[in-house]
N, C-alpha and C positions, 0 to 999 in steps of 0.2 A: 699602477694607475694607467688606464688606457690613454695612449697620445691623443690630444685634441686635433681635430682637422682644422684648416685655415679658417673656415667659416666660423667654427666655434670660438677660435681665438678672437676673431673680429668681434663677435657678439660679446665675448667676455670684456673686451676692452671697451666697448660701448656702454656696458652695464656699469664697469668701473668709473668711467667718465660721468655717467648720469648720477651715480652714488656721490662722487665728489662734488657735482654740481649742487644736488640736494644739500649735502652737509654744509656747503658754503653759504646756503641760503636758509639753513634751518637754525633757529635760536639755540645757542649752546646751553642755555640754562643759567648762565652766570649774569651777574648784574654789573653796571658799570658806572664810573664817575669819570667824565672827560673834562679836560680843562686846556686853555691855552696859555696858562702860567702856573707854575708849580705852588705859587701862593694861593691858588684858588682851591687847591685840594686839601682834604683833611691831613694835616701834617703828622698826626700821631698814627694814622693808618699807613701813610707812606713810609714813615720810619720803622714800624713794625714788620713791613715786608722786607725792605731794603737792609735794615740794621746795619748800616754803615759798611756793608760788604764791599761795595765797589765805589772807587772815588767818583766816578761821573755820575753816580746816582744819589749823591749827597745833595740836600736841598740848597745848601750854601753854595755849592759848585754850580748847580742847575740855574740858581738865580743870577750868579755871575755871567754865566754863558747867555742867558735870556737878555741881559742889559748890555752885552758886548758881543753880540753875535753878528756873523757877516751878513751883508745886505740881502743876500739871496736865500736866506735861511730863517725859519721861524719854528720855535720849539712847540711841540704837543705833548699832552700826558694823559695817562689813563691808569685808573685803579680798577682791578677786576675783583669782584666779590662773589663768593660762593655763600649764599643766603646773606647774612649781614657781616660775614667776616672777610676782610681783605686778604687775598691769596695771591695776587701778582701786582707788580708796578710796571708800567711801560713808560720809558722816556724815548720819545720820537722827535723826528724833525721833518719838517716840510721844507723841501729844497727845490729851486728852479735850476735846472741843468741846461747848459748850452752844449751842443754837440761839438762845438769847436774846442771846448775845454776837455772833452772825454777822449777825441780821437787824435791826440797830439802824438808827434814823433818825440823821442827822447834820446838823450846821450847819456851813457853810464859806463863807467870803467873803460872809457876810450873807445867804446864801440857803440855804433848807432843801433838802437833796438827799433825794429820796424813794428809799428802798431797796426791796428786794423785798418787805419785810413790809408797806409801804404799798400795793403793787401787788397783793398776794395777796388773795383772799378773806378775810374775817375768820375763817372756820373754819380755813382753811389756815394763816393767819398764826399763830393760836393753837396749832395743832398744830407749827409750825415753832419756836415759842418753847420747845417742851417737848422738842425733839430733843436726844439725848445721843449724840454720835458719837465713836468712837474712830478716829483716822486716823494713818497712818504717813506722815511727810513727809521726803523726801529733800531736805535743806537745813535752814536755821537760821530758826525763826519769831521769833528775836529780831534778825533783820537782813533785808535784801533783796539780792537778787542771787544768782547761780548759785553757792551755797556748799556744795552737798550731794555733788557728785561731782567726782573728779579722775581723769584717765588719765595713765598713765606716759608719759614721753617716749618717742618712736618708734613708739607704737601708733596704730592707726587707730580712733578713737573709734566709728565706724559698726559695727565689729567686735566692740567690747567691750560696747556698750550692751545686748546680750541677756544678758550676764553680770550687769550692774547690775540689770536687771529680775528675773533669777532671784534675786539677792542680797536684793532687796526682798521677793519672794515668800517666800523662806525666812524672813527676819525676821518677816514677818507670821504665817507658819505656827507660828513658836515662841511666839506670843503668845496662843494659845488658852487657855492655863491661866490667863493674867491677864485675859483678855477680848479678844473677837474685834475686830480692826482691819478694818473693812469697806472703808475708803477709803484709797487710796495715791496720794500726790501727789509730783511732782518739780517743785519751786518755782523760780520766777523764771528761766526759760530765755529767753535774749536771741537776736537773730538772730546773734550770735556763736557760737551752739552749734547749727548746722544739723543735726548728726548725731542730735540728739534725735528726728528724724523716724523713726528706727528703733523707737521705742517704739510706733508705730502697730500693728506687728505683734502687740503684747502688749495691744491694746485700750486703751492710754492715748490720750486726745485732748487737744489743747491748748485752754486757756481764756485769753483775754487779760485781763489785769489793768490796773490803773492803771499809767501809765508811770513809769519812774525818770527824775528829772530830772538831766541831766549837763552840767556847765560844762566846756568844753574850755579847758585852761590854755594860754594862749599862751607858747611858749618864750622870747619876748622880755620877758615879765613877770618881772622880778627882785624886785619888791617889790609891796605893796599899792598904793602910789602909781601904779606902772606900770599896774595894773588901773584905777584911777580916771582915769588919763589917756587909757585907751582908750574910756571911756564918753563918750556924748554929754553935752552941757551940763546937760540936764534931769536925768539919771540920776546924774551926778556931783555936782550940786547936792543931790540928795536924800540921798545917801550921807554928804555932808559935814555936812548938816543934822542927820542922826542923831547924829553925833559931838558937835555943838554942844549938842543937846537932852540928851544923856546926861550931858555935863559940867555943863550947867545944872541938872540934877535932883541934883546932888551924887554922881554914880555915877562908878565907876572900872571899867575893863575890865582883868582880870589872869588869869594862868594859875594854876590850882589843881593843885599837884604831888601832894599826899597827900589823897586823897578820903576815907579812912576817918573822920577826926574829924567830917566834915561829911555823912556818909552819910544821916543821917536827913533833914537839910534839903534835900539834893539829891533824895531820893526824894520828898519832899513836892511839890517843884516839878515833878518828872517826872510825879506822879500828876495834877497840874492840867491837863497837857496830855493824858495819856493818857485822862483821863475824858471828853474831847470826841471820842475816836476813834470812827469809825462801826464798826469791826470790832476786837474786842478778844479775840484768840484766847489771848493769854498776857499776864499782867503781871508785870513785873520784881520780884523781891525787893529789899529795902534793900541787901543785901550785892553785888548783881551788879555795879555799875559799879566800886566799889573793887577788887573781885576781878578784874575784866577789866583794869584800869589796872595792876594788879601783874603779871599774866601777859604783857601786851602790852609792857610797858616802854616803850622810845622809839617804839613805833608807835601810842602812845595819848596824846591831849592832852585836857585839859578847861580851858575858859575860862570864868570867872564874871564877872558884873556884880554889884559890891557897892556898897552905900550904907552907910557907917558899917561896923558889924559884921555887917550883915545881907546875906545873899546873895539877890539879886532874881531872878537867872537864871543858867543854865548851858548850855554845849553841849559835847558830847564829838566828837572827830574821830579816826578811825583811819587809819593808813597801810597801805593793802592793796596791796602791790607798787607799781605805778606810778598807782594811784588813791588818792586821799583820800576818805574817807567822811564826810560830815557825819552823826554818829550821833545818839544821843538828846539831846533838848533838854528844859528845863523852865524855867518863868519864872512869876513872881508876877502873876497876871491883875489884881489890884487896882492894882498900880503901873503896869501897862501901860494900864489904863483911865484913869490920870491923864495920859497922854500920853508916858510914857517908852518910847522905841522899843526895848524889850528884845529882841523877836524878831528884828527885821530886823538889829538891830546885832550879835546873836549869829550869825546867818546869815552876815554879812559876815566874821566871824572865820574861818569855815571857808575862805574864799579865802585869807586870809593863810596859814594852815597849809599848804594845797595849794601855794602858791607857795613857801613855805619848804621843803617836802619835794620840791620839784622834780617834782611830780606832773604826769601828762599830762592827768588828768581829775579833776573834783570830782563825786562821786555824792552827791546830795541827797535820794533817796528819792522816794516817790510821794504825799506829802501836801502841802498848801499849794502847789499848782502855780503860782498867780499870782505870789507874791513871789519864787519861785525862777526863774520866767521872766524876771522883772525884773532878775535878776542876769546873765542871758544863758544861763541853763540851756536846753537842749533835751530833748524827750522821748524816752526810749529805750524802745521796746516790750519788754514783758516778758509771758510766759505762764506759766501752771501747767499741767503736764501730769498728768492724773488718770485713774484708773479705779476702779470699784467692784468689791468681791469677787463680787457677783452680776452676771453680764453683763447681764441684763435691766434692772438698775437703772442701768446706765451712761448710757442716754439720758435717764432722768428726772433724775439729778443734774446732769448737763451742762446740761440745759434749765433747772433751777432756778438753778444758779449763773450761767449766761449771762444770765439776766434781771437779776441785780444790775448796776446802772449803774456804769461807771467813768468818771471824769473825763477830759475832753479838755484838754490843756495849751493854754493861750493863746499866741498868737504875739505876742513881744515883740522888739524890736530895739534894745537898749540901748547898742550900740557905734557909734562915729562911722563906722567903716568896716564892711566885711563882717566878721562874727564869725569867730573862729579855725575852721579846719576841723576837723572831728572826728578824733581820731588814729586811725590804722589799728589794728584789732584784731590 
């Protein structure tokens, strides 16, 4: 094939941009039902698409989020139809973002990580801190993972993504009376969702984020002791030392079945951890975890560390199909400073839950990569696909966000033999 000259390449790019523009403004041929509440949609149609495959797409869970969501967030929903058949479900959130919450500096593992606010010129940093942005997010800002879109069984996602893109466009258009949403994101797309490439035709582009740390659960592990037995001597000794230190400090580890009487205490502990977060797009209200616990029933567990009558720490876990999620955590930093291994011990309880639920994977999120790698977790890449309402702004937004550093997971090999192979997706 003859090599094209620079003029031909420019013309080709212009033609491609024109085609993407026309595709964005051309009806996809799908039909839609849009709603501000999950209760307004046809429940049978939602269930036939989601089939309970994802924890955060279950109607009971979505209702709990609706009734206990952060002040700056409001849910939106869409069902996508081909002819009269539902082929996709979209759970999205409209969020008001403050620049001051996005461009924070953070302390992690004893080293200060410089965010974009540090790298930007002072005048630009001051401007970023004043930015107030409204964004439409396909997914859940109170979790991580691909929780915003589900496709009906038997469909080809690559064919349905244009319908999802149009559904998000229609939701954004309906928001004009409440305030323009300039930015649209599809969050936490993993390599298991390759068909998201179809979004490129609608000017979405991927932005890599911090990885999700995932521990593969060996089917041979029938108990926590089996996991400990798989560790090499150093890591096994460290885990057992944590148990001894906890007992020596007069602490006990136990399940908490009714969160409501302890909601204020749990929320205070959550806030001590959340206050250190580098990016704080949303902050959970006090009622959130108790409400989620009631909605999730036997798919939710909470474990606490108690000394006397005082709760020093907690961690919540979720059962999401064949994955256990180590969810929100909180602990008393003063007690931790005394040498009580609150965080590490709580982290280990998620392994107990994952083995007890017979999960294939334990998803631990994208913070505190070092201690999670020491458990045997490996990084799973995740990306956010985004586009701005104004096409000319896309390159600027992507450039700014791409400059935000994301952490690289350290290499750790805590197992005596080769670690378990990742389960097939």
